[in-house]
C-alpha positions as a printed NumPy array, in Angstrom:
array([[ 63.966,  -1.211,   5.754],
       [ 64.513,  -4.555,   6.396],
       [ 63.684,  -7.226,   8.929],
       [ 66.196, -10.349,   9.575],
       [ 65.063, -13.424,  11.359],
       [ 68.566, -14.793,  13.049],
       [ 68.235, -18.242,  13.725],
       [ 70.899, -20.477,  15.695],
       [ 71.147, -23.884,  14.474],
       [ 68.907, -26.566,  15.62 ],
       [ 70.83 , -29.383,  18.33 ],
       [ 73.649, -30.966,  17.064],
       [ 75.69 , -33.7  ,  17.943],
       [ 78.223, -34.197,  20.237],
       [ 81.629, -32.493,  20.327],
       [ 83.479, -34.936,  18.474],
       [ 80.967, -34.764,  15.852],
       [ 78.773, -31.717,  16.189],
       [ 78.539, -30.977,  12.113],
       [ 75.353, -32.753,  11.951],
       [ 71.943, -32.241,  13.946],
       [ 70.173, -34.821,  16.221],
       [ 66.737, -36.216,  15.729],
       [ 65.423, -33.687,  18.652],
       [ 67.339, -31.029,  15.969],
       [ 65.852, -32.115,  13.406],
       [ 62.292, -31.739,  14.932],
       [ 63.325, -28.422,  16.551],
       [ 63.881, -26.86 ,  12.55 ],
       [ 60.73 , -28.708,  11.243],
       [ 58.707, -26.971,  14.15 ],
       [ 60.391, -23.204,  13.539],
       [ 58.802, -23.794,   9.82 ],
       [ 55.467, -24.448,  10.569],
       [ 55.889, -22.081,  13.61 ],
       [ 56.613, -19.336,  10.759],
       [ 53.933, -20.437,   8.381],
       [ 51.602, -20.33 ,  11.494],
       [ 52.193, -16.674,  12.137],
       [ 52.779, -15.588,   8.296],
       [ 56.2  , -14.887,   8.046],
       [ 57.24 , -14.118,   4.965],
       [ 60.558, -14.342,   3.777],
       [ 61.813, -13.151,   0.612],
       [ 65.229, -14.884,   0.969],
       [ 67.1  , -17.578,   3.353],
       [ 70.548, -17.309,   3.915],
       [ 72.92 , -19.924,   5.603],
       [ 76.395, -20.575,   6.433],
       [ 78.023, -23.898,   4.789],
       [ 78.734, -25.567,   8.425],
       [ 76.213, -29.062,   8.182],
       [ 74.34 , -27.42 ,  11.11 ],
       [ 73.445, -24.425,   9.81 ],
       [ 72.507, -25.736,   6.292],
       [ 70.809, -28.568,   7.593],
       [ 68.905, -26.632,   9.701],
       [ 67.712, -24.318,   6.698],
       [ 67.229, -26.988,   4.233],
       [ 64.339, -28.797,   6.793],
       [ 62.835, -25.239,   7.714],
       [ 62.463, -24.637,   4.02 ],
       [ 61.231, -27.803,   3.6  ],
       [ 58.45 , -27.373,   6.219],
       [ 57.475, -24.153,   4.925],
       [ 56.84 , -25.56 ,   1.766],
       [ 54.763, -28.465,   2.524],
       [ 52.619, -25.634,   3.861],
       [ 51.988, -24.785,   0.004],
       [ 54.153, -22.07 ,  -0.314],
       [ 56.848, -21.857,  -3.014],
       [ 60.161, -23.535,  -2.088],
       [ 62.903, -21.138,  -1.348],
       [ 66.534, -21.74 ,  -2.243],
       [ 69.131, -21.54 ,   0.873],
       [ 71.715, -19.206,   0.047],
       [ 74.781, -20.038,   1.3  ],
       [ 77.421, -17.554,   2.763],
       [ 80.757, -18.708,   4.94 ],
       [ 80.946, -16.16 ,   6.566],
       [ 77.996, -16.929,   9.066],
       [ 79.96 , -19.699,   9.67 ],
       [ 81.007, -20.179,  13.326],
       [ 84.634, -20.415,  15.345],
       [ 86.097, -23.579,  15.918],
       [ 85.986, -23.205,  19.973],
       [ 87.585, -27.285,  19.328],
       [ 90.282, -25.566,  17.79 ],
       [ 90.641, -23.295,  20.6  ],
       [ 90.418, -25.794,  22.666],
       [ 93.516, -27.844,  21.548],
       [ 95.548, -24.715,  20.913],
       [ 94.982, -23.023,  24.272],
       [ 93.37 , -25.168,  26.959],
       [ 96.673, -27.543,  28.182],
       [ 98.591, -23.886,  28.64 ],
       [ 95.397, -22.484,  30.468],
       [ 95.607, -25.758,  32.698],
       [ 99.251, -25.   ,  33.556],
       [ 98.264, -21.645,  34.599],
       [ 95.318, -22.087,  36.411],
       [ 94.197, -24.261,  39.251],
       [ 90.463, -23.377,  38.793],
       [ 90.142, -23.968,  35.53 ],
       [ 92.276, -27.61 ,  35.548],
       [ 90.24 , -28.918,  38.077],
       [ 87.213, -27.46 ,  36.134],
       [ 88.792, -29.241,  32.532],
       [ 89.094, -32.517,  34.228],
       [ 85.757, -32.359,  35.251],
       [ 84.422, -30.971,  31.929],
       [ 86.105, -34.468,  30.019],
       [ 83.976, -36.393,  32.732],
       [ 80.759, -34.707,  31.986],
       [ 80.51 , -34.9  ,  28.402],
       [ 81.911, -38.372,  28.468],
       [ 77.926, -38.966,  30.765],
       [ 76.576, -36.619,  28.601],
       [ 77.721, -35.314,  25.379],
       [ 75.127, -32.171,  25.155],
       [ 76.43 , -30.975,  29.064],
       [ 76.234, -26.899,  29.184],
       [ 76.44 , -26.504,  32.823],
       [ 78.652, -26.52 ,  35.82 ],
       [ 82.076, -27.217,  34.847],
       [ 81.83 , -27.361,  31.359],
       [ 80.204, -23.968,  30.812],
       [ 82.685, -22.088,  33.104],
       [ 85.784, -23.79 ,  30.989],
       [ 84.12 , -23.078,  27.665],
       [ 83.27 , -19.247,  28.818],
       [ 87.04 , -18.963,  30.2  ],
       [ 88.355, -20.219,  26.948],
       [ 86.233, -18.053,  24.856],
       [ 87.052, -15.028,  27.02 ],
       [ 91.061, -16.091,  26.68 ],
       [ 90.537, -16.064,  22.631],
       [ 88.419, -12.957,  22.534],
       [ 91.291, -11.313,  24.667],
       [ 94.026, -12.604,  22.601],
       [ 95.915, -13.461,  25.83 ],
       [ 97.575, -16.164,  22.957],
       [ 98.687, -14.682,  20.972],
       [100.388, -17.502,  18.986],
       [ 97.119, -18.995,  18.008],
       [ 97.126, -19.974,  14.799],
       [ 92.909, -20.294,  14.082],
       [ 90.687, -17.148,  13.234],
       [ 91.325, -14.717,  15.55 ],
       [ 88.088, -12.798,  17.681],
       [ 88.601,  -9.962,  15.237],
       [ 89.091, -11.456,  12.185],
       [ 85.993, -13.55 ,  13.029],
       [ 83.817, -10.805,  13.91 ],
       [ 84.501,  -8.662,  11.347],
       [ 83.745, -11.668,   8.937],
       [ 80.2  , -11.942,  10.519],
       [ 79.332,  -8.154,  10.235],
       [ 80.484,  -7.777,   6.378],
       [ 78.384, -10.726,   6.184],
       [ 75.32 ,  -8.612,   7.838],
       [ 76.456,  -5.775,   5.95 ],
       [ 75.576,  -7.526,   2.833],
       [ 72.366,  -7.998,   3.863],
       [ 71.764,  -4.547,   4.797],
       [ 73.137,  -3.675,   1.191],
       [ 70.141,  -5.31 ,  -0.057],
       [ 67.755,  -3.114,   1.354],
       [ 64.387,  -4.695,  -0.276],
       [ 62.543,  -3.579,   2.716],
       [ 61.226,  -7.54 ,   2.74 ],
       [ 61.96 , -10.057,   5.525],
       [ 65.066, -12.937,   4.922],
       [ 65.984, -15.31 ,   7.705],
       [ 69.753, -16.192,   8.945],
       [ 70.697, -19.926,   9.654],
       [ 73.727, -19.36 ,  11.415],
       [ 75.761, -20.448,  15.582],
       [ 75.144, -18.911,  18.583],
       [ 78.318, -16.378,  18.556],
       [ 77.119, -14.57 ,  15.259],
       [ 74.029, -14.239,  16.729],
       [ 75.295, -12.715,  19.96 ],
       [ 77.312, -10.423,  17.516],
       [ 74.582,  -8.765,  15.501],
       [ 72.856,  -8.833,  19.347],
       [ 75.356,  -7.073,  20.955],
       [ 75.753,  -4.536,  18.127],
       [ 72.041,  -3.475,  17.662],
       [ 72.674,  -2.866,  21.576],
       [ 76.102,  -1.347,  21.68 ],
       [ 77.39 ,  -3.576,  23.998],
       [ 81.554,  -4.247,  24.334],
       [ 83.043,  -7.349,  23.464],
       [ 83.29 ,  -8.001,  27.429],
       [ 79.692,  -8.311,  27.891],
       [ 78.924,  -9.655,  24.42 ],
       [ 79.267, -13.17 ,  26.312],
       [ 76.771, -12.265,  28.41 ],
       [ 73.838, -13.117,  26.12 ],
       [ 75.802, -15.764,  23.971],
       [ 75.333, -18.505,  26.9  ],
       [ 71.928, -18.411,  27.176],
       [ 71.429, -18.652,  23.325],
       [ 69.248, -21.764,  22.629],
       [ 68.956, -24.248,  19.62 ],
       [ 67.041, -23.207,  16.821],
       [ 65.929, -19.87 ,  18.7  ],
       [ 64.814, -16.805,  16.836],
       [ 66.315, -12.802,  17.077],
       [ 64.903,  -9.993,  15.035],
       [ 66.159,  -7.22 ,  14.206],
       [ 65.152,  -4.475,  11.873],
       [ 67.442,  -2.71 ,   9.307],
       [ 67.091,   0.743,   8.279],
       [ 69.528,   3.187,   7.021],
       [ 72.745,   1.015,   7.983],
       [ 71.395,   0.735,  11.447],
       [ 70.124,  -2.355,  13.803],
       [ 67.675,  -2.345,  16.641],
       [ 66.921,  -5.631,  18.4  ],
       [ 63.079,  -6.629,  18.678],
       [ 63.455, -10.07 ,  19.785],
       [ 65.906, -11.718,  20.953],
       [ 65.728, -15.715,  21.64 ],
       [ 62.839, -16.877,  21.393],
       [ 61.851, -20.261,  21.155],
       [ 58.095, -19.862,  21.257],
       [ 58.028, -22.583,  18.569],
       [ 59.374, -25.085,  21.129],
       [ 57.755, -26.262,  24.446],
       [ 60.331, -26.715,  27.179],
       [ 61.027, -29.862,  26.666],
       [ 62.093, -29.325,  23.677],
       [ 64.638, -26.41 ,  24.011],
       [ 68.443, -27.117,  24.336],
       [ 71.657, -25.105,  24.771],
       [ 74.086, -27.387,  22.615]])
């Protein structure tokens, strides 16, 4: 039996430069490391996707743990934990969605204004556009999209989880990844279909912790989206 701490990366930059942590994000990661130490969490291994925001969250957390006097842990990079490219999906299908839906077109224009004034905006028109675009990608509504499909992405993420299950070390490990891989594994533990996965995807905080227990090839969700290490003013969605 093993415990896996799934950790979404800390706050990143704007949509045009998303793969880098903000100063607030770096603080979130340090606080996470201190929190794990304070609560006696012993991690035998740290895994991360190879996106910069994922690796930096893992490295800063690992350094905070080491600064407490514990043995330093190397971060094991596994590209299987990488997030899909939301920007690529937008570029490929948003124009067609605007043509087909006046409501989406209106929201899309409003979203452009929102993110110019607040690059971390997630609510209102921005949230509706993100949900609509992701849903269209999941449903393969535009099969001419040449990027990674939802089916391939989900299989990749689940395969990375299976590799951890096969370790069967009985120890606790941490996985530093992004919101959608966290949602995929939480949904798998809960038996949720893909159309319900969006309901949990949109609420996952930056640098939050979701704890799964793995046993006999199956997983159980113990904790989801915990931000006990962050005060309300330090909690962010993007």
